[in-house]
N, C-alpha and C positions, 0 to 999 in steps of 0.2 A: 660127331663128324663121321661121314662116310669114308671108309678106308678104300683107296683105289690103288691098283697096280697097273703095270704096263698092259696087262690083258684086258682091262675093262675101262681104262682111263678115257680113251677117245670116244667110245660109245657113250659113256656117262656124260661127258662134257658136251658132246654134240646133240644128244637127244633131249637134254634137259631144257625146259623152257625158262627155268629160273636163271638168274645170274649165278655164277658159281665162283666161290673163293677156294683155292687149293693151297693148303699149307704143306710145303715140302719141309720135312723134318728128318732128324736122325734119332734113333733110339738112344744113342750114347750122348746126345747133346743136352746139356743142362739148361741152356737158354731156350731150347724148344720146349723143355718140360715146364719152364717158367711161363711161356707164352700160351701153352695149350689151355689152361683154365680160363685165361682171358678171352681166348677165341671161343671157347665153349659158351661163355656168358654172352658174348655178342651174337653167337649163333642162336641162342634162345630168344634174344630180342628181335631177330629177323626171321624167325621161323616162318616158313611158307612163302617168304619173299626172296630169300637168298639161300642157296644150297652151299653148305660148308663141307669140304672134303680134305683128306690128308693123304699124302704120299710119302712113304718112308724111302729116303734116297738110296740107302744101301740095298733095298729090296727091288727098286726100280731105277737103276743108275742111268739108263738110257733116257727116261723121262726127266730126271734131274739135269742131265746135260742138255736136253732139248729146250728146257725152260730156264736155263742159266741159274740153276739152284746150286751153285758152288758154295754159297753161304747159306747156312741154315740157322734159323728158319728163313725161308723165302715164301712170300705169298704171291700167288698168281691170280689175276682176276679175269674171268671169262664171261662173255655173253654171246649167245647164239653160236657157241663153238669157237668164237674168236677171242684171242688174247688181247685184253684191253690195257693191261698194265701189270707191274710187279713192284713189290716192296721187299726189302731184305733186312734181316736183323731183328733185334729185340726192340720193341716200342711200347709205349703206353697204350692202353685200350682206347683211349680217346683219339689218339693218332690214327690207329687202324680204322676206327669207326668213321672218322672224318674222311679218310681216303675212300672207304666204302661209299659213303654218301656222295662224294665227288664223282666217282666212277659210275656208280649205279644211281643216277639222279632220281629216277622214278620209282625207287623201291621203298 
């Protein structure tokens, strides 16, 4: 996953032609640590079709606030720089993947 901060978030999300999934997480969050390997597996399956990124909420609190990431992990889904939806909390990989397919129908 590409690590983003407040310094490069907007540029990366807006300039990327691929749909983007951003996982907002905290280094201290056990649930985030549980989700990360699942997200990395999904990332491998969608390589070159969807860009997966991560934002550490304590490192970029303004981004966390802007995208309502008060619960970690929070997943934000973007296409053409536009926020399409969010998911919060721990979930099974199949739930996340179904949501990806629903939001990004053509990927």
